[in-house]
C-alpha positions in Angstrom: -4.7 15.2 4.3 -3.0 13.8 1.2 -3.9 10.8 -0.8 -1.0 8.5 -1.9 -1.0 5.7 -4.4 1.3 2.9 -3.1 3.8 1.0 -5.1 2.4 -1.5 -7.6 2.4 -4.9 -6.0 1.4 -7.0 -9.0 3.3 -8.0 -12.2 1.7 -6.2 -15.2 2.9 -6.0 -18.9 5.0 -2.9 -19.6 2.3 -1.2 -21.7 -0.3 -1.8 -19.1 1.9 -0.1 -16.5 2.6 2.9 -18.7 -1.1 3.3 -19.6 -2.1 2.8 -15.9 0.1 5.7 -14.7 -1.0 7.9 -17.6 -4.5 7.6 -16.2 -3.2 8.2 -12.6 -1.6 11.5 -13.7 -5.1 12.9 -14.3 -6.4 11.9 -10.9 -6.5 13.8 -7.5 -3.8 11.6 -6.0 -1.0 13.7 -4.4 1.8 11.2 -3.9 2.8 8.3 -6.1 5.1 5.5 -5.0 6.9 3.7 -7.8 9.2 0.7 -8.2 9.3 -3.0 -7.6 8.8 -4.0 -4.0 7.9 -7.7 -4.3 10.2 -9.7 -6.7 13.4 -8.7 -8.6 12.6 -11.2 -11.3 9.8 -9.0 -12.6 11.6 -7.2 -15.4 8.9 -5.5 -17.5 10.3 -2.2 -16.2 13.8 -1.5 -15.1 15.0 1.3 -12.8 15.6 3.6 -15.8 11.9 3.0 -16.8 10.7 3.8 -13.3 12.7 7.0 -13.4 11.3 8.1 -16.7 7.8 7.4 -15.4 8.6 9.3 -12.2 9.6 12.3 -14.3 6.3 12.3 -16.2 4.3 12.1 -13.0 6.3 14.9 -11.4 5.6 17.0 -14.5 1.9 16.3 -13.8 2.3 17.8 -10.3 2.6 14.6 -8.3 5.0 14.0 -5.5 7.0 10.9 -6.5 8.7 8.4 -4.1 10.8 5.4 -5.2 10.2 2.2 -3.2 12.8 -0.5 -2.5 12.4 -4.3 -2.3 11.1 -5.7 1.0 13.0 -8.9 0.9 16.6 -8.8 -0.4 18.0 -12.3 -1.3 21.0 -11.7 -3.6 23.9 -9.3 -4.3 22.2 -8.1 -7.4 19.1 -7.1 -5.4 21.4 -5.2 -2.9 23.0 -3.5 -5.9 19.6 -2.4 -7.2 18.6 -1.1 -3.7 21.8 1.0 -3.7 21.0 2.5 -7.1 17.5 3.4 -5.9 18.7 5.0 -2.7 21.3 7.0 -4.6 19.0 8.0 -7.5 19.6 11.7 -6.7 16.3 12.9 -7.9 13.5 11.4 -5.8 12.9 10.6 -2.2 12.9 6.9 -1.2 10.6 4.6 0.7 12.9 2.2 2.7 11.3 -1.2 3.0 14.1 -3.0 4.8 16.8 -2.0 7.2 19.5 -2.2 4.5 17.8 0.7 2.7 17.5 2.6 6.0 21.2 2.1 6.5 22.0 3.5 3.1 19.8 6.6 3.6 20.4 7.3 7.3 22.0 10.7 7.9 22.1 11.4 4.2 18.6 12.0 2.9 15.1 12.2 4.3 13.2 9.0 3.6 9.8 7.3 4.1 9.9 4.4 6.6 7.9 1.7 4.9 5.1 -0.4 6.4 7.3 -3.5 6.8 9.9 -2.0 9.2 7.9 -3.0 12.3 7.5 0.4 13.9 5.1 -0.2 16.8 6.2 2.1 19.6 7.5 5.6 20.4 11.1 4.6 20.9 11.3 3.0 17.5 9.6 6.0 15.9 12.0 8.4 17.6 15.0 6.3 16.5 13.8 6.2 12.9 13.2 9.9 12.9 16.7 10.5 14.3 18.0 8.5 11.2 16.3 10.9 8.9 12.7 9.5 8.4 10.4 12.3 7.3 7.3 10.0 7.2 6.4 6.5 8.5 3.8 4.1 7.2 1.8 2.5 9.9 2.0 -1.3 10.1 -1.2 -2.7 8.6 -2.3 -4.6 11.7 -2.0 -1.6 14.0 -5.3 -0.7 15.7 -6.7 2.8 15.9 -6.3 3.1 19.6 -2.6 2.3 19.4 -2.0 4.7 16.6 -3.7 7.4 18.7 -1.1 6.9 21.5 1.8 7.1 19.0 0.3 10.2 17.4 0.3 12.0 20.7 4.1 11.4 21.2 5.5 11.1 17.7 8.6 13.1 16.9 8.1 16.6 15.6 8.2 16.8 11.8 7.5 13.1 11.3 4.4 12.6 9.1 2.1 9.6 9.5 0.7 7.5 6.6 -2.0 4.9 6.9 -2.8 2.0 4.5 -6.4 2.8 3.8 -7.4 0.8 0.7 -6.3 -2.4 -1.0 -5.4 -6.0 -0.4 -3.1 -6.2 2.5 0.5 -7.5 2.1 0.7 -9.9 5.0 3.9 -11.8 4.6 7.0 -12.4 2.3 8.8 -15.6 1.8 12.0 -16.9 0.1 9.7 -19.3 -1.8 7.5 -18.3 -4.7 4.0 -19.6 -4.1 2.8 -18.7 -7.6 5.5 -20.8 -9.1 4.8 -23.6 -6.7 1.1 -23.5 -7.7 2.3 -24.4 -11.2 4.8 -27.0 -10.0 7.7 -24.8 -11.1 10.9 -23.9 -9.3 11.3 -20.3 -8.2 14.3 -19.8 -10.5 12.3 -21.0 -13.5 8.9 -19.5 -12.6 8.2 -18.5 -16.2 6.9 -15.2 -14.8 3.5 -16.7 -14.0 2.5 -13.7 -11.9 1.8 -11.8 -15.1 -1.3 -14.0 -15.7 -2.9 -12.8 -12.4 -3.2 -9.0 -12.5 -4.8 -8.9 -9.0 -3.0 -12.0 -7.6 -4.1 -15.6 -7.4 -6.9 -16.2 -4.9 -6.5 -19.1 -2.5 -9.9 -20.5 -1.3 -10.9 -22.6 1.7 -12.5 -26.0 1.2 -15.8 -24.2 1.5 -14.7 -22.1 -1.4 -14.4 -18.9 0.6 -11.7 -16.5 -0.5 -9.0 -16.5 2.2 -5.6 -15.3 0.9 -4.0 -14.1 -2.4 -0.8 -15.5 -3.7 1.4 -12.9 -5.4 4.8 -14.5 -6.0 6.7 -14.4 -2.8 4.1 -12.2 -1.2 1.0 -13.4 0.6 -1.9 -10.9 0.7 -5.4 -10.8 2.2 -8.1 -11.9 -0.2 -10.5 -9.2 1.2 -9.8 -5.6 0.5 -8.9 -3.4 3.4 -11.1 -0.3 3.1 -10.9 2.5 5.7 -12.9 5.1 3.8 -15.4 5.3 6.6 -12.5 6.2 9.1 -11.1 9.1 7.1 -12.7 11.8 9.3 -11.3 9.9 12.4 -7.9 9.8 10.8 -8.0 13.5 10.2 -8.8 14.1 13.8 -5.9 11.9 14.8 -3.5 14.0 12.7 -2.9 11.4 10.0 -1.1 13.2 7.1 -1.4 10.7 4.3 -3.7 7.8 3.4 -2.4 5.1 1.1 -4.4 3.4 -1.6 -2.8 0.3 -3.0 -3.1 -0.2 -6.8 -5.5 -2.7 -8.3 -5.8 -3.7 -11.9 -9.2 -2.1 -12.5 -11.1 1.1 -11.5 -8.3 2.8 -9.6 -9.1 6.4 -10.9 -12.7 5.9 -9.6 -11.4 4.6 -6.3 -9.2 7.7 -5.9 -12.1 10.0 -6.9 -14.3 8.5 -4.1 -11.6 9.0 -1.5 -11.0 12.5 -2.7 -14.7 13.3 -2.4 -14.7 12.1 1.2 -11.6 14.1 1.9 -13.2 17.3 0.5 -16.4 16.7 2.5 -18.5 16.0 -0.6 -19.4 12.5 0.4 -19.8 10.8 3.7 -17.9 7.6 4.6 -20.9 5.2 4.4 -22.0 6.5 1.0 -18.4 6.2 -0.2 -18.2 2.6 1.1 -21.4 1.8 -0.9 -19.9 3.3 -4.1 -16.6 1.4 -3.6 -18.1 -2.0 -3.2 -18.7 -2.7 -6.9 -15.2 -1.5 -7.7 -13.4 -4.0 -5.4 -12.0 -7.3 -6.5 -13.4 -8.9 -3.3 -15.4 -8.0 -0.2 -14.1 -5.3 2.2 -12.6 -5.6 5.6 -11.5 -3.2 8.4 -11.0 -5.4 11.4 -7.4 -4.4 12.2 -8.3 -0.7 12.6 -10.9 -1.7 15.2 -8.7 -4.1 17.1 -10.5 -7.2 15.6 -9.3 -9.9 13.3 -8.2 -8.3 10.0 -10.8 -10.0 7.8 -13.7 -8.7 9.9 -15.9 -5.9 8.6 -17.0 -3.7 11.5 -20.0 -1.5 10.8 -20.0 2.1 11.7 -22.7 3.5 14.1 -24.3 5.4 11.3 -24.6 2.3 9.1 -26.0 0.3 12.0 -28.7 3.0 12.6 -29.6 2.8 8.9 -29.9 -1.0 9.0 -32.2 -0.8 12.0 -34.3 1.9 10.3 -34.6 -0.2 7.2 -35.5 -3.3 9.3 -38.3 -1.4 11.0 -40.0 -0.5 7.8 
């Protein structure tokens, strides 16, 4: 099982990004996704910069994949997508059907998590177009994935989003700009002030969602480290960790320790808790509301034993 670092979802200063991936090059991560997937107005790095960064990571032994925008709203954005899909050096994660159309029958590609692949016919169709790997939709439960794994097309790898704030929705509106009473076209790049997004709280001051430009995320952090052994048994090929502003090398090291059998899932979960920007959740994996945190049998046994003392 490989560990992948998903594309960066937040807007960070250029030097921060370069230093971030310099640190990532020294980690145990196997696959690194690069590129802007949220908003084309984020301009700290251009395509040429992403390609230069990709070359450095490839030289460090990483498999590099370039990701496309999820929501295309202008001709300029379509043009950028065309340049990404025809880069000629790196495989591409297609995050919308326009990118799929550009790649179909030409190059193998990764079918991103926002393509709504929920059943075997859609997987078979995507594989026939040239997909070599698909990323499971975030809200898919374990039992449904098990069915798809039994019948997935030969040669199609499966990747599961296993750590990070979940991208739940995209909109033509920019909620970060709206928070500042600014129009989207004059947002003044406010996202850069929120390296892990802007938390939206309920009236009871409970964290609920995170505003990240045109993207809405979960406030809680999806963490499936306790399910890694189960994923391996299901035949999952890659687990995706989504970048966060702090502690990412440590997070990768913990997942790698579980992968190697050096740490069990419950111990790993305990080590991850202080590294997260918010509390964990794993509800979708268990067929529950996504913000739920479902305890494992082992952790429940431990809680009972502690309560009996």
